[in-house]
Chimera marker file (.cmm) of the C-alpha trace (Angstrom):
<marker_set name="trace">
<marker id="1" x="-1.509" y="1.572" z="-10.428" r="1" g="1" b="0" radius="0.5"/>
<marker id="2" x="1.067" y="-0.217" z="-8.672" r="1" g="1" b="0" radius="0.5"/>
<marker id="3" x="3.131" y="1.340" z="-5.882" r="1" g="1" b="0" radius="0.5"/>
<marker id="4" x="6.846" y="0.361" z="-5.294" r="1" g="1" b="0" radius="0.5"/>
<marker id="5" x="8.177" y="2.205" z="-1.684" r="1" g="1" b="0" radius="0.5"/>
<marker id="6" x="11.802" y="1.068" z="-0.468" r="1" g="1" b="0" radius="0.5"/>
<marker id="7" x="11.368" y="1.072" z="3.529" r="1" g="1" b="0" radius="0.5"/>
<marker id="8" x="14.149" y="0.559" z="5.540" r="1" g="1" b="0" radius="0.5"/>
<marker id="9" x="12.023" y="1.569" z="8.975" r="1" g="1" b="0" radius="0.5"/>
<marker id="10" x="14.066" y="5.252" z="8.823" r="1" g="1" b="0" radius="0.5"/>
<marker id="11" x="12.492" y="8.511" z="9.476" r="1" g="1" b="0" radius="0.5"/>
<marker id="12" x="12.184" y="9.501" z="5.884" r="1" g="1" b="0" radius="0.5"/>
<marker id="13" x="11.257" y="5.968" z="4.626" r="1" g="1" b="0" radius="0.5"/>
<marker id="14" x="8.391" y="6.513" z="6.804" r="1" g="1" b="0" radius="0.5"/>
<marker id="15" x="7.259" y="9.555" z="4.986" r="1" g="1" b="0" radius="0.5"/>
<marker id="16" x="7.525" y="7.806" z="1.801" r="1" g="1" b="0" radius="0.5"/>
<marker id="17" x="5.282" y="5.512" z="3.175" r="1" g="1" b="0" radius="0.5"/>
<marker id="18" x="2.733" y="7.798" z="4.034" r="1" g="1" b="0" radius="0.5"/>
<marker id="19" x="3.322" y="9.319" z="0.231" r="1" g="1" b="0" radius="0.5"/>
<marker id="20" x="2.554" y="6.525" z="-1.150" r="1" g="1" b="0" radius="0.5"/>
<marker id="21" x="-0.899" y="5.403" z="1.513" r="1" g="1" b="0" radius="0.5"/>
<marker id="22" x="-1.709" y="9.257" z="-0.609" r="1" g="1" b="0" radius="0.5"/>
<marker id="23" x="-0.924" y="8.332" z="-3.789" r="1" g="1" b="0" radius="0.5"/>
<marker id="24" x="-2.876" y="4.731" z="-3.273" r="1" g="1" b="0" radius="0.5"/>
<marker id="25" x="-5.695" y="6.650" z="-2.335" r="1" g="1" b="0" radius="0.5"/>
<marker id="26" x="-6.004" y="8.956" z="-5.144" r="1" g="1" b="0" radius="0.5"/>
<marker id="27" x="-5.136" y="6.377" z="-7.861" r="1" g="1" b="0" radius="0.5"/>
<marker id="28" x="-7.160" y="3.757" z="-6.652" r="1" g="1" b="0" radius="0.5"/>
<marker id="29" x="-3.397" y="1.174" z="-6.294" r="1" g="1" b="0" radius="0.5"/>
<marker id="30" x="-1.425" y="-1.147" z="-4.709" r="1" g="1" b="0" radius="0.5"/>
<marker id="31" x="1.291" y="-0.859" z="-2.541" r="1" g="1" b="0" radius="0.5"/>
<marker id="32" x="4.732" y="-3.266" z="-2.854" r="1" g="1" b="0" radius="0.5"/>
<marker id="33" x="6.738" y="-2.678" z="0.822" r="1" g="1" b="0" radius="0.5"/>
<marker id="34" x="10.110" y="-3.736" z="-0.037" r="1" g="1" b="0" radius="0.5"/>
<marker id="35" x="13.629" y="-3.772" z="2.661" r="1" g="1" b="0" radius="0.5"/>
<marker id="36" x="16.217" y="-4.200" z="0.278" r="1" g="1" b="0" radius="0.5"/>
<marker id="37" x="18.906" y="-6.427" z="3.104" r="1" g="1" b="0" radius="0.5"/>
<marker id="38" x="22.506" y="-6.669" z="1.733" r="1" g="1" b="0" radius="0.5"/>
<marker id="39" x="24.031" y="-9.733" z="2.812" r="1" g="1" b="0" radius="0.5"/>
<marker id="40" x="22.871" y="-13.318" z="3.236" r="1" g="1" b="0" radius="0.5"/>
<marker id="41" x="23.154" y="-16.314" z="6.399" r="1" g="1" b="0" radius="0.5"/>
<marker id="42" x="26.039" y="-14.028" z="7.903" r="1" g="1" b="0" radius="0.5"/>
<marker id="43" x="23.307" y="-10.984" z="8.587" r="1" g="1" b="0" radius="0.5"/>
<marker id="44" x="22.321" y="-11.245" z="12.107" r="1" g="1" b="0" radius="0.5"/>
<marker id="45" x="18.886" y="-12.694" z="13.017" r="1" g="1" b="0" radius="0.5"/>
<marker id="46" x="18.209" y="-9.896" z="14.719" r="1" g="1" b="0" radius="0.5"/>
<marker id="47" x="18.204" y="-7.189" z="12.182" r="1" g="1" b="0" radius="0.5"/>
<marker id="48" x="15.634" y="-9.682" z="10.278" r="1" g="1" b="0" radius="0.5"/>
<marker id="49" x="13.287" y="-9.444" z="12.727" r="1" g="1" b="0" radius="0.5"/>
<marker id="50" x="13.815" y="-5.663" z="13.010" r="1" g="1" b="0" radius="0.5"/>
<marker id="51" x="12.594" y="-5.479" z="9.232" r="1" g="1" b="0" radius="0.5"/>
<marker id="52" x="9.667" y="-7.748" z="10.065" r="1" g="1" b="0" radius="0.5"/>
<marker id="53" x="8.194" y="-5.708" z="12.198" r="1" g="1" b="0" radius="0.5"/>
<marker id="54" x="8.228" y="-2.785" z="10.474" r="1" g="1" b="0" radius="0.5"/>
<marker id="55" x="7.473" y="-3.809" z="7.656" r="1" g="1" b="0" radius="0.5"/>
<marker id="56" x="4.171" y="-5.708" z="9.364" r="1" g="1" b="0" radius="0.5"/>
<marker id="57" x="3.528" y="-2.385" z="11.455" r="1" g="1" b="0" radius="0.5"/>
<marker id="58" x="3.761" y="-0.878" z="7.626" r="1" g="1" b="0" radius="0.5"/>
<marker id="59" x="1.210" y="-3.377" z="6.043" r="1" g="1" b="0" radius="0.5"/>
<marker id="60" x="-1.417" y="-3.386" z="9.064" r="1" g="1" b="0" radius="0.5"/>
<marker id="61" x="-0.996" y="0.692" z="8.250" r="1" g="1" b="0" radius="0.5"/>
<marker id="62" x="-2.214" y="0.356" z="4.721" r="1" g="1" b="0" radius="0.5"/>
<marker id="63" x="-4.803" y="-2.368" z="5.128" r="1" g="1" b="0" radius="0.5"/>
<marker id="64" x="-6.574" y="-0.634" z="7.986" r="1" g="1" b="0" radius="0.5"/>
<marker id="65" x="-6.924" y="2.773" z="5.822" r="1" g="1" b="0" radius="0.5"/>
<marker id="66" x="-8.310" y="-0.009" z="2.820" r="1" g="1" b="0" radius="0.5"/>
<marker id="67" x="-5.178" y="-0.279" z="0.586" r="1" g="1" b="0" radius="0.5"/>
<marker id="68" x="-3.864" y="-3.702" z="-0.138" r="1" g="1" b="0" radius="0.5"/>
<marker id="69" x="0.065" y="-3.865" z="0.459" r="1" g="1" b="0" radius="0.5"/>
<marker id="70" x="2.465" y="-6.819" z="0.154" r="1" g="1" b="0" radius="0.5"/>
<marker id="71" x="5.367" y="-6.232" z="1.363" r="1" g="1" b="0" radius="0.5"/>
<marker id="72" x="8.389" y="-8.048" z="0.818" r="1" g="1" b="0" radius="0.5"/>
<marker id="73" x="11.953" y="-8.237" z="3.052" r="1" g="1" b="0" radius="0.5"/>
<marker id="74" x="14.395" y="-9.125" z="-0.265" r="1" g="1" b="0" radius="0.5"/>
<marker id="75" x="18.044" y="-10.886" z="0.671" r="1" g="1" b="0" radius="0.5"/>
<marker id="76" x="19.216" y="-11.602" z="-2.560" r="1" g="1" b="0" radius="0.5"/>
<marker id="77" x="22.882" y="-10.963" z="-2.302" r="1" g="1" b="0" radius="0.5"/>
<marker id="78" x="23.038" y="-6.993" z="-4.155" r="1" g="1" b="0" radius="0.5"/>
<marker id="79" x="22.758" y="-4.082" z="-2.790" r="1" g="1" b="0" radius="0.5"/>
<marker id="80" x="19.551" y="-1.586" z="-2.170" r="1" g="1" b="0" radius="0.5"/>
<marker id="81" x="19.616" y="0.027" z="-5.732" r="1" g="1" b="0" radius="0.5"/>
<marker id="82" x="19.614" y="-2.979" z="-7.686" r="1" g="1" b="0" radius="0.5"/>
<marker id="83" x="17.378" y="-4.793" z="-5.863" r="1" g="1" b="0" radius="0.5"/>
<marker id="84" x="14.571" y="-1.985" z="-5.747" r="1" g="1" b="0" radius="0.5"/>
<marker id="85" x="15.015" y="-1.750" z="-9.655" r="1" g="1" b="0" radius="0.5"/>
<marker id="86" x="15.107" y="-5.261" z="-9.722" r="1" g="1" b="0" radius="0.5"/>
<marker id="87" x="12.139" y="-5.971" z="-7.962" r="1" g="1" b="0" radius="0.5"/>
<marker id="88" x="10.119" y="-2.938" z="-9.715" r="1" g="1" b="0" radius="0.5"/>
<marker id="89" x="10.361" y="-4.543" z="-13.256" r="1" g="1" b="0" radius="0.5"/>
<marker id="90" x="9.033" y="-8.227" z="-11.919" r="1" g="1" b="0" radius="0.5"/>
<marker id="91" x="6.221" y="-6.464" z="-10.177" r="1" g="1" b="0" radius="0.5"/>
<marker id="92" x="5.807" y="-3.922" z="-12.981" r="1" g="1" b="0" radius="0.5"/>
<marker id="93" x="6.218" y="-0.938" z="-10.879" r="1" g="1" b="0" radius="0.5"/>
<marker id="94" x="4.351" y="1.884" z="-12.086" r="1" g="1" b="0" radius="0.5"/>
<marker id="95" x="6.122" y="4.237" z="-9.868" r="1" g="1" b="0" radius="0.5"/>
<marker id="96" x="8.599" y="3.861" z="-7.259" r="1" g="1" b="0" radius="0.5"/>
<marker id="97" x="9.084" y="6.051" z="-3.874" r="1" g="1" b="0" radius="0.5"/>
<marker id="98" x="11.865" y="6.093" z="-1.215" r="1" g="1" b="0" radius="0.5"/>
<marker id="99" x="12.905" y="8.772" z="0.702" r="1" g="1" b="0" radius="0.5"/>
<marker id="100" x="16.780" y="10.357" z="0.277" r="1" g="1" b="0" radius="0.5"/>
<marker id="101" x="18.504" y="11.651" z="3.592" r="1" g="1" b="0" radius="0.5"/>
<marker id="102" x="20.838" y="14.349" z="2.337" r="1" g="1" b="0" radius="0.5"/>
<marker id="103" x="24.903" y="13.608" z="1.900" r="1" g="1" b="0" radius="0.5"/>
<marker id="104" x="27.733" y="15.623" z="1.293" r="1" g="1" b="0" radius="0.5"/>
<marker id="105" x="29.323" y="15.326" z="-2.526" r="1" g="1" b="0" radius="0.5"/>
<marker id="106" x="32.102" y="13.187" z="-0.877" r="1" g="1" b="0" radius="0.5"/>
<marker id="107" x="29.618" y="11.607" z="0.944" r="1" g="1" b="0" radius="0.5"/>
<marker id="108" x="28.207" y="10.007" z="-2.309" r="1" g="1" b="0" radius="0.5"/>
<marker id="109" x="31.366" y="9.825" z="-3.756" r="1" g="1" b="0" radius="0.5"/>
<marker id="110" x="32.393" y="7.776" z="-1.325" r="1" g="1" b="0" radius="0.5"/>
<marker id="111" x="29.733" y="5.444" z="-0.546" r="1" g="1" b="0" radius="0.5"/>
<marker id="112" x="27.438" y="5.767" z="-4.000" r="1" g="1" b="0" radius="0.5"/>
<marker id="113" x="23.705" y="6.431" z="-3.226" r="1" g="1" b="0" radius="0.5"/>
<marker id="114" x="21.093" y="4.215" z="-3.495" r="1" g="1" b="0" radius="0.5"/>
<marker id="115" x="18.424" y="6.845" z="-4.868" r="1" g="1" b="0" radius="0.5"/>
<marker id="116" x="21.126" y="7.847" z="-7.321" r="1" g="1" b="0" radius="0.5"/>
<marker id="117" x="21.379" y="4.171" z="-9.055" r="1" g="1" b="0" radius="0.5"/>
<marker id="118" x="16.975" y="3.847" z="-8.002" r="1" g="1" b="0" radius="0.5"/>
<marker id="119" x="16.407" y="7.139" z="-10.231" r="1" g="1" b="0" radius="0.5"/>
<marker id="120" x="19.014" y="6.766" z="-13.317" r="1" g="1" b="0" radius="0.5"/>
<marker id="121" x="18.157" y="2.781" z="-12.726" r="1" g="1" b="0" radius="0.5"/>
<marker id="122" x="14.094" y="2.451" z="-12.765" r="1" g="1" b="0" radius="0.5"/>
<marker id="123" x="12.407" y="1.363" z="-14.868" r="1" g="1" b="0" radius="0.5"/>
<marker id="124" x="9.704" y="3.629" z="-14.032" r="1" g="1" b="0" radius="0.5"/>
<marker id="125" x="9.284" y="7.432" z="-12.464" r="1" g="1" b="0" radius="0.5"/>
<marker id="126" x="10.679" y="7.843" z="-9.003" r="1" g="1" b="0" radius="0.5"/>
<marker id="127" x="9.499" y="9.912" z="-6.061" r="1" g="1" b="0" radius="0.5"/>
<marker id="128" x="11.899" y="10.574" z="-3.744" r="1" g="1" b="0" radius="0.5"/>
<marker id="129" x="10.740" y="12.397" z="-0.436" r="1" g="1" b="0" radius="0.5"/>
<marker id="130" x="12.977" y="14.031" z="2.227" r="1" g="1" b="0" radius="0.5"/>
<link id1="1" id2="2" r="1" g="1" b="0" radius="0.2"/>
<link id1="2" id2="3" r="1" g="1" b="0" radius="0.2"/>
<link id1="3" id2="4" r="1" g="1" b="0" radius="0.2"/>
<link id1="4" id2="5" r="1" g="1" b="0" radius="0.2"/>
<link id1="5" id2="6" r="1" g="1" b="0" radius="0.2"/>
<link id1="6" id2="7" r="1" g="1" b="0" radius="0.2"/>
<link id1="7" id2="8" r="1" g="1" b="0" radius="0.2"/>
<link id1="8" id2="9" r="1" g="1" b="0" radius="0.2"/>
<link id1="9" id2="10" r="1" g="1" b="0" radius="0.2"/>
<link id1="10" id2="11" r="1" g="1" b="0" radius="0.2"/>
<link id1="11" id2="12" r="1" g="1" b="0" radius="0.2"/>
<link id1="12" id2="13" r="1" g="1" b="0" radius="0.2"/>
<link id1="13" id2="14" r="1" g="1" b="0" radius="0.2"/>
<link id1="14" id2="15" r="1" g="1" b="0" radius="0.2"/>
<link id1="15" id2="16" r="1" g="1" b="0" radius="0.2"/>
<link id1="16" id2="17" r="1" g="1" b="0" radius="0.2"/>
<link id1="17" id2="18" r="1" g="1" b="0" radius="0.2"/>
<link id1="18" id2="19" r="1" g="1" b="0" radius="0.2"/>
<link id1="19" id2="20" r="1" g="1" b="0" radius="0.2"/>
<link id1="20" id2="21" r="1" g="1" b="0" radius="0.2"/>
<link id1="21" id2="22" r="1" g="1" b="0" radius="0.2"/>
<link id1="22" id2="23" r="1" g="1" b="0" radius="0.2"/>
<link id1="23" id2="24" r="1" g="1" b="0" radius="0.2"/>
<link id1="24" id2="25" r="1" g="1" b="0" radius="0.2"/>
<link id1="25" id2="26" r="1" g="1" b="0" radius="0.2"/>
<link id1="26" id2="27" r="1" g="1" b="0" radius="0.2"/>
<link id1="27" id2="28" r="1" g="1" b="0" radius="0.2"/>
<link id1="28" id2="29" r="1" g="1" b="0" radius="0.2"/>
<link id1="29" id2="30" r="1" g="1" b="0" radius="0.2"/>
<link id1="30" id2="31" r="1" g="1" b="0" radius="0.2"/>
<link id1="31" id2="32" r="1" g="1" b="0" radius="0.2"/>
<link id1="32" id2="33" r="1" g="1" b="0" radius="0.2"/>
<link id1="33" id2="34" r="1" g="1" b="0" radius="0.2"/>
<link id1="34" id2="35" r="1" g="1" b="0" radius="0.2"/>
<link id1="35" id2="36" r="1" g="1" b="0" radius="0.2"/>
<link id1="36" id2="37" r="1" g="1" b="0" radius="0.2"/>
<link id1="37" id2="38" r="1" g="1" b="0" radius="0.2"/>
<link id1="38" id2="39" r="1" g="1" b="0" radius="0.2"/>
<link id1="39" id2="40" r="1" g="1" b="0" radius="0.2"/>
<link id1="40" id2="41" r="1" g="1" b="0" radius="0.2"/>
<link id1="41" id2="42" r="1" g="1" b="0" radius="0.2"/>
<link id1="42" id2="43" r="1" g="1" b="0" radius="0.2"/>
<link id1="43" id2="44" r="1" g="1" b="0" radius="0.2"/>
<link id1="44" id2="45" r="1" g="1" b="0" radius="0.2"/>
<link id1="45" id2="46" r="1" g="1" b="0" radius="0.2"/>
<link id1="46" id2="47" r="1" g="1" b="0" radius="0.2"/>
<link id1="47" id2="48" r="1" g="1" b="0" radius="0.2"/>
<link id1="48" id2="49" r="1" g="1" b="0" radius="0.2"/>
<link id1="49" id2="50" r="1" g="1" b="0" radius="0.2"/>
<link id1="50" id2="51" r="1" g="1" b="0" radius="0.2"/>
<link id1="51" id2="52" r="1" g="1" b="0" radius="0.2"/>
<link id1="52" id2="53" r="1" g="1" b="0" radius="0.2"/>
<link id1="53" id2="54" r="1" g="1" b="0" radius="0.2"/>
<link id1="54" id2="55" r="1" g="1" b="0" radius="0.2"/>
<link id1="55" id2="56" r="1" g="1" b="0" radius="0.2"/>
<link id1="56" id2="57" r="1" g="1" b="0" radius="0.2"/>
<link id1="57" id2="58" r="1" g="1" b="0" radius="0.2"/>
<link id1="58" id2="59" r="1" g="1" b="0" radius="0.2"/>
<link id1="59" id2="60" r="1" g="1" b="0" radius="0.2"/>
<link id1="60" id2="61" r="1" g="1" b="0" radius="0.2"/>
<link id1="61" id2="62" r="1" g="1" b="0" radius="0.2"/>
<link id1="62" id2="63" r="1" g="1" b="0" radius="0.2"/>
<link id1="63" id2="64" r="1" g="1" b="0" radius="0.2"/>
<link id1="64" id2="65" r="1" g="1" b="0" radius="0.2"/>
<link id1="65" id2="66" r="1" g="1" b="0" radius="0.2"/>
<link id1="66" id2="67" r="1" g="1" b="0" radius="0.2"/>
<link id1="67" id2="68" r="1" g="1" b="0" radius="0.2"/>
<link id1="68" id2="69" r="1" g="1" b="0" radius="0.2"/>
<link id1="69" id2="70" r="1" g="1" b="0" radius="0.2"/>
<link id1="70" id2="71" r="1" g="1" b="0" radius="0.2"/>
<link id1="71" id2="72" r="1" g="1" b="0" radius="0.2"/>
<link id1="72" id2="73" r="1" g="1" b="0" radius="0.2"/>
<link id1="73" id2="74" r="1" g="1" b="0" radius="0.2"/>
<link id1="74" id2="75" r="1" g="1" b="0" radius="0.2"/>
<link id1="75" id2="76" r="1" g="1" b="0" radius="0.2"/>
<link id1="76" id2="77" r="1" g="1" b="0" radius="0.2"/>
<link id1="77" id2="78" r="1" g="1" b="0" radius="0.2"/>
<link id1="78" id2="79" r="1" g="1" b="0" radius="0.2"/>
<link id1="79" id2="80" r="1" g="1" b="0" radius="0.2"/>
<link id1="80" id2="81" r="1" g="1" b="0" radius="0.2"/>
<link id1="81" id2="82" r="1" g="1" b="0" radius="0.2"/>
<link id1="82" id2="83" r="1" g="1" b="0" radius="0.2"/>
<link id1="83" id2="84" r="1" g="1" b="0" radius="0.2"/>
<link id1="84" id2="85" r="1" g="1" b="0" radius="0.2"/>
<link id1="85" id2="86" r="1" g="1" b="0" radius="0.2"/>
<link id1="86" id2="87" r="1" g="1" b="0" radius="0.2"/>
<link id1="87" id2="88" r="1" g="1" b="0" radius="0.2"/>
<link id1="88" id2="89" r="1" g="1" b="0" radius="0.2"/>
<link id1="89" id2="90" r="1" g="1" b="0" radius="0.2"/>
<link id1="90" id2="91" r="1" g="1" b="0" radius="0.2"/>
<link id1="91" id2="92" r="1" g="1" b="0" radius="0.2"/>
<link id1="92" id2="93" r="1" g="1" b="0" radius="0.2"/>
<link id1="93" id2="94" r="1" g="1" b="0" radius="0.2"/>
<link id1="94" id2="95" r="1" g="1" b="0" radius="0.2"/>
<link id1="95" id2="96" r="1" g="1" b="0" radius="0.2"/>
<link id1="96" id2="97" r="1" g="1" b="0" radius="0.2"/>
<link id1="97" id2="98" r="1" g="1" b="0" radius="0.2"/>
<link id1="98" id2="99" r="1" g="1" b="0" radius="0.2"/>
<link id1="99" id2="100" r="1" g="1" b="0" radius="0.2"/>
<link id1="100" id2="101" r="1" g="1" b="0" radius="0.2"/>
<link id1="101" id2="102" r="1" g="1" b="0" radius="0.2"/>
<link id1="102" id2="103" r="1" g="1" b="0" radius="0.2"/>
<link id1="103" id2="104" r="1" g="1" b="0" radius="0.2"/>
<link id1="104" id2="105" r="1" g="1" b="0" radius="0.2"/>
<link id1="105" id2="106" r="1" g="1" b="0" radius="0.2"/>
<link id1="106" id2="107" r="1" g="1" b="0" radius="0.2"/>
<link id1="107" id2="108" r="1" g="1" b="0" radius="0.2"/>
<link id1="108" id2="109" r="1" g="1" b="0" radius="0.2"/>
<link id1="109" id2="110" r="1" g="1" b="0" radius="0.2"/>
<link id1="110" id2="111" r="1" g="1" b="0" radius="0.2"/>
<link id1="111" id2="112" r="1" g="1" b="0" radius="0.2"/>
<link id1="112" id2="113" r="1" g="1" b="0" radius="0.2"/>
<link id1="113" id2="114" r="1" g="1" b="0" radius="0.2"/>
<link id1="114" id2="115" r="1" g="1" b="0" radius="0.2"/>
<link id1="115" id2="116" r="1" g="1" b="0" radius="0.2"/>
<link id1="116" id2="117" r="1" g="1" b="0" radius="0.2"/>
<link id1="117" id2="118" r="1" g="1" b="0" radius="0.2"/>
<link id1="118" id2="119" r="1" g="1" b="0" radius="0.2"/>
<link id1="119" id2="120" r="1" g="1" b="0" radius="0.2"/>
<link id1="120" id2="121" r="1" g="1" b="0" radius="0.2"/>
<link id1="121" id2="122" r="1" g="1" b="0" radius="0.2"/>
<link id1="122" id2="123" r="1" g="1" b="0" radius="0.2"/>
<link id1="123" id2="124" r="1" g="1" b="0" radius="0.2"/>
<link id1="124" id2="125" r="1" g="1" b="0" radius="0.2"/>
<link id1="125" id2="126" r="1" g="1" b="0" radius="0.2"/>
<link id1="126" id2="127" r="1" g="1" b="0" radius="0.2"/>
<link id1="127" id2="128" r="1" g="1" b="0" radius="0.2"/>
<link id1="128" id2="129" r="1" g="1" b="0" radius="0.2"/>
<link id1="129" id2="130" r="1" g="1" b="0" radius="0.2"/>
</marker_set>
């Protein structure tokens, strides 16, 4: 079983990573940690470094528990939801786990929702964590 975790270093994404660890142990799976950054050369170098550091810490956590883990810092110019769905298709993920934060209905309308995009378009089951 291949589990893709949408990770951005936030509290809810760390909770999603913990759930992925439990699922990987239970189903003898491997984990793909994905940190998607919108942009390209205009993104400050510090943001890349922070993302890489957060991914490395999580990858070490998985590997110390005997779970095969690969981390990807993805900067392909897509919105995070599109990027996650495309990576799930490319890497043949069996499950996507992502953290969600509560937003008002107006907030979702104005800003869109990565989670909503992933849930509606994912090629596999999606598990959300609050």
